[in-house]
C-alpha positions as CSV (number, residue, x, y, z in Angstrom):
1,X,-19.3,12.5,8.9
2,X,-19.4,11.1,5.3
3,X,-15.8,10.5,4.3
4,X,-14.3,9.6,0.9
5,X,-11.1,7.6,1.4
6,X,-9.1,7.8,-1.9
7,X,-6.9,4.7,-1.9
8,X,-8.9,2.8,0.7
9,X,-7.4,-0.5,-0.2
10,X,-3.9,0.4,0.5
11,X,-1.5,-0.2,3.4
12,X,-2.9,2.6,5.6
13,X,-6.3,3.0,3.7
14,X,-7.8,-0.4,4.8
15,X,-7.2,-0.1,8.6
16,X,-8.1,3.6,8.3
17,X,-11.4,2.7,6.8
18,X,-12.1,0.2,9.6
19,X,-11.3,2.8,12.2
20,X,-13.4,5.5,10.6
21,X,-16.4,3.1,10.5
22,X,-15.8,2.1,14.1
23,X,-16.0,5.7,15.1
24,X,-19.3,6.2,13.4
25,X,-18.3,7.8,10.2
26,X,-19.9,6.7,6.9
27,X,-17.1,5.7,4.5
28,X,-16.9,5.5,0.8
29,X,-13.6,4.0,-0.3
30,X,-12.0,4.0,-3.7
31,X,-9.8,1.3,-5.3
32,X,-8.4,0.8,-8.8
33,X,-9.8,-2.7,-8.6
34,X,-12.5,-3.1,-6.0
35,X,-12.9,-6.8,-6.7
36,X,-9.5,-7.4,-5.1
37,X,-10.5,-5.6,-1.9
38,X,-13.5,-7.5,-0.4
39,X,-12.3,-6.5,3.0
40,X,-13.5,-2.9,2.4
41,X,-17.1,-4.1,1.9
42,X,-16.8,-6.5,4.8
43,X,-15.8,-3.6,7.0
44,X,-19.0,-1.7,6.0
45,X,-17.6,0.7,3.4
46,X,-19.2,1.5,0.1
47,X,-16.6,0.8,-2.5
48,X,-16.1,2.7,-5.8
49,X,-13.8,1.9,-8.7
50,X,-11.6,5.0,-9.4
51,X,-8.6,5.6,-11.6
52,X,-6.8,8.5,-10.1
53,X,-5.2,9.4,-13.5
54,X,-8.6,9.8,-15.1
55,X,-10.3,13.1,-14.1
56,X,-13.7,11.8,-15.2
57,X,-13.3,8.8,-13.0
58,X,-12.3,10.9,-10.0
59,X,-15.2,13.3,-10.6
60,X,-17.6,10.4,-10.7
61,X,-16.3,9.1,-7.4
62,X,-16.7,12.5,-5.7
63,X,-20.2,12.9,-7.1
64,X,-21.2,9.4,-6.0
65,X,-19.7,9.7,-2.6
66,X,-21.1,13.2,-1.7
67,X,-18.4,13.5,1.0
68,X,-18.0,16.0,3.8
69,X,-14.3,15.3,3.7
70,X,-11.8,13.5,1.5
71,X,-8.8,11.6,2.9
72,X,-6.0,11.2,0.2
73,X,-4.2,7.9,0.7
74,X,-3.2,7.5,-3.0
75,X,0.1,5.7,-3.1
76,X,1.7,2.9,-5.1
77,X,3.7,0.8,-2.6
78,X,3.5,-2.6,-4.3
79,X,7.0,-2.2,-5.6
80,X,9.8,0.3,-5.1
81,X,9.0,2.7,-8.0
82,X,9.7,6.3,-7.0
83,X,8.7,7.6,-10.5
84,X,5.3,5.9,-10.3
85,X,4.7,7.4,-6.9
86,X,5.7,10.9,-8.0
87,X,3.4,10.7,-11.0
88,X,0.5,9.6,-8.8
89,X,1.2,12.4,-6.3
90,X,1.2,14.9,-9.1
91,X,-1.6,13.8,-11.4
92,X,-3.8,12.0,-8.9
93,X,-3.7,14.8,-6.4
94,X,-4.4,17.4,-9.1
95,X,-7.4,15.4,-10.3
96,X,-8.7,14.9,-6.8
97,X,-8.4,18.5,-5.9
98,X,-10.0,19.7,-9.1
99,X,-13.0,17.4,-8.5
100,X,-13.4,18.6,-5.0
101,X,-13.3,22.2,-6.0
102,X,-15.8,21.6,-8.8
103,X,-18.3,19.9,-6.5
104,X,-17.7,22.1,-3.4
105,X,-16.0,19.7,-1.0
106,X,-14.2,21.8,1.6
107,X,-12.1,19.4,3.7
108,X,-9.0,17.4,2.6
109,X,-6.6,15.3,4.6
110,X,-3.5,14.4,2.5
111,X,-0.8,11.8,3.3
112,X,2.7,13.3,2.6
113,X,6.2,12.5,3.9
114,X,8.4,13.9,6.6
115,X,11.8,12.8,5.1
116,X,12.4,15.5,2.5
117,X,13.3,18.5,4.7
118,X,16.2,20.7,3.8
119,X,19.4,20.0,5.8
120,X,19.9,21.6,9.1
121,X,20.6,21.0,12.8
122,X,18.1,19.1,14.9
123,X,14.7,17.7,14.0
124,X,12.8,19.8,11.5
125,X,9.4,21.3,12.4
126,X,6.8,22.1,9.9
127,X,8.2,25.6,9.2
128,X,11.4,24.2,7.7
129,X,11.3,24.2,3.8
130,X,11.6,21.0,1.8
131,X,14.9,20.3,0.1
132,X,15.5,21.5,-3.5
133,X,14.5,19.0,-6.3
134,X,18.1,18.1,-7.3
135,X,20.1,15.0,-7.5
136,X,18.8,11.4,-7.6
137,X,15.7,12.1,-5.5
138,X,14.6,15.1,-7.5
139,X,11.5,13.5,-8.9
140,X,10.3,12.4,-5.5
141,X,10.6,16.0,-4.2
142,X,8.8,17.3,-7.2
143,X,6.0,14.9,-6.6
144,X,5.6,15.8,-3.0
145,X,5.8,19.6,-3.6
146,X,3.1,19.3,-6.3
147,X,0.9,17.2,-4.1
148,X,1.1,19.6,-1.1
149,X,0.7,22.7,-3.3
150,X,-2.5,21.2,-4.9
151,X,-3.8,20.1,-1.5
152,X,-3.4,23.6,-0.1
153,X,-6.0,24.9,-2.6
154,X,-8.7,23.2,-0.6
155,X,-9.8,25.8,2.1
156,X,-9.7,23.3,5.0
157,X,-6.8,21.0,4.5
158,X,-4.4,19.1,6.7
159,X,-1.2,17.7,5.2
160,X,0.2,14.8,7.3
161,X,3.9,14.3,6.8
162,X,4.3,10.7,7.8
163,X,7.7,9.3,8.8
164,X,9.1,6.4,7.0
165,X,6.6,3.6,7.5
166,X,7.8,0.4,8.9
167,X,6.1,-2.7,10.2
168,X,3.9,-5.4,8.6
169,X,3.3,-4.9,4.9
170,X,5.8,-2.1,4.5
171,X,9.2,-2.0,2.7
172,X,10.8,-1.8,6.2
173,X,9.8,-5.2,7.5
174,X,11.2,-8.8,7.5
175,X,9.1,-9.6,4.4
176,X,9.6,-6.2,2.7
177,X,11.9,-5.1,0.0
178,X,14.3,-3.4,2.4
179,X,14.3,-6.5,4.7
180,X,15.4,-8.6,1.7
181,X,18.0,-6.0,0.8
182,X,19.4,-6.1,4.3
183,X,19.7,-9.9,4.1
184,X,21.4,-9.6,0.8
185,X,23.9,-7.1,2.3
186,X,22.9,-4.3,0.0
187,X,20.8,-2.0,2.2
188,X,22.5,1.3,2.5
189,X,21.7,4.0,5.1
190,X,23.3,7.4,5.0
191,X,20.7,9.7,6.4
192,X,19.1,10.5,9.8
193,X,15.6,9.1,9.6
194,X,12.3,9.6,11.4
195,X,10.1,6.5,11.4
196,X,6.4,5.8,11.9
197,X,5.1,2.4,12.7
198,X,2.3,1.6,10.2
199,X,-0.1,1.0,13.1
200,X,0.5,4.5,14.3
201,X,-0.6,6.1,11.0
202,X,-4.3,5.6,11.5
203,X,-5.1,7.5,14.7
204,X,-3.7,10.9,13.6
205,X,-5.3,10.6,10.2
206,X,-8.7,10.1,11.8
207,X,-8.0,12.9,14.3
208,X,-7.0,15.2,11.5
209,X,-10.6,15.5,10.4
210,X,-11.0,17.9,13.4
211,X,-7.5,19.5,13.3
212,X,-7.0,23.1,12.0
213,X,-5.6,23.7,8.6
214,X,-1.9,23.2,8.2
215,X,1.0,20.8,7.9
216,X,1.7,18.3,10.7
217,X,4.6,15.9,11.1
218,X,3.5,12.4,12.1
219,X,6.6,10.7,13.3
220,X,7.9,8.9,16.3
221,X,9.9,10.5,19.1
222,X,13.4,9.4,18.1
223,X,15.1,10.5,14.9
224,X,17.8,7.9,14.2
225,X,21.2,7.8,12.5
226,X,22.2,4.8,10.4
227,X,24.6,3.7,13.2
228,X,21.6,3.5,15.5
229,X,18.7,2.0,13.5
230,X,20.4,-0.2,10.9
231,X,21.9,-2.7,13.4
232,X,18.5,-3.0,15.1
233,X,16.7,-3.4,11.8
234,X,19.1,-6.0,10.6
235,X,18.6,-8.1,13.8
236,X,14.9,-7.8,13.3
237,X,14.9,-9.0,9.8
238,X,17.6,-11.7,10.3
239,X,20.3,-9.9,8.3
240,X,24.0,-9.8,8.9
241,X,25.2,-6.8,10.9
242,X,26.2,-3.8,8.8
243,X,29.7,-2.4,9.0
244,X,31.3,1.0,8.7
245,X,28.2,3.1,9.6
246,X,28.6,6.8,10.2
247,X,26.4,9.3,12.1
248,X,24.4,10.1,9.0
249,X,23.6,13.4,7.3
250,X,20.4,15.4,7.1
251,X,17.9,15.5,9.9
252,X,14.8,13.9,11.3
253,X,11.5,15.5,12.0
254,X,9.8,16.8,15.2
255,X,6.4,15.6,16.3
256,X,5.8,18.4,18.8
257,X,3.0,19.9,16.8
258,X,1.1,16.5,16.5
259,X,1.6,15.9,20.2
260,X,0.3,19.4,21.0
261,X,-2.9,18.4,19.0
262,X,-3.3,15.4,21.2
263,X,-1.7,12.6,19.3
264,X,0.5,10.1,21.2
265,X,2.3,7.3,19.2
266,X,1.8,3.8,20.3
267,X,5.4,3.2,19.2
268,X,7.3,6.2,20.5
269,X,10.5,4.7,19.3
270,X,11.4,2.5,16.3
271,X,13.5,0.5,18.8
272,X,10.3,-1.1,20.2
273,X,8.7,-1.5,16.8
274,X,11.7,-3.3,15.3
275,X,12.1,-5.7,18.2
276,X,9.1,-8.0,17.6
């Protein structure tokens, strides 16, 4: 299959590109600055410069790639900037979907998130609605809703709702922003989280090329309250132990659907992933 990976130089995009090529797919990857991502060419991908905010640039990439499928990995994780990520999800996805529709590309895999479900009891499955866009995180919710709505306009689409990514290169790592925040004693945790080790993001994304249309949570097996995960995380990153942690509000997400489709996480619990 000929696959266009939008955001191929990113945290998930680069190992995803390597895995797709290893499985025999022909990969065209996009990057805002291909010169900074020689690893993509070394992996065997064709690399195109693409500005997701410029429709003409996105259309050019789709025309050049002639893909059978597009994998949407457009994110901005270089710094913690929720507004920038929301804007990329809204505008970048709209441009990508419009270009796909114009040139007849029928298959889209989109990276979304599993941590915006409406409150309730127990892990949320994919039928649970997302929370309302109110309060401090309103813009993030708006961005995700817009991204998923646009993605659903492609006839064959799979929306992968990743858990909170942790591990090398992520915010949740010893060298990441939240690791530093923990060491500074300013990392707060007040919600029940579902995590996903960054190494577990690739396999289900590749598999989703053959999954039926719909939304799929891609999370580990163990939703975690702050009282559970924060002490483990702090030990991992060399931070002082947190105090006064409660059970947490909200809910995690269920991976039953993904497991039913054949995916098994290498890190079924964040406890193992945060111990190395």
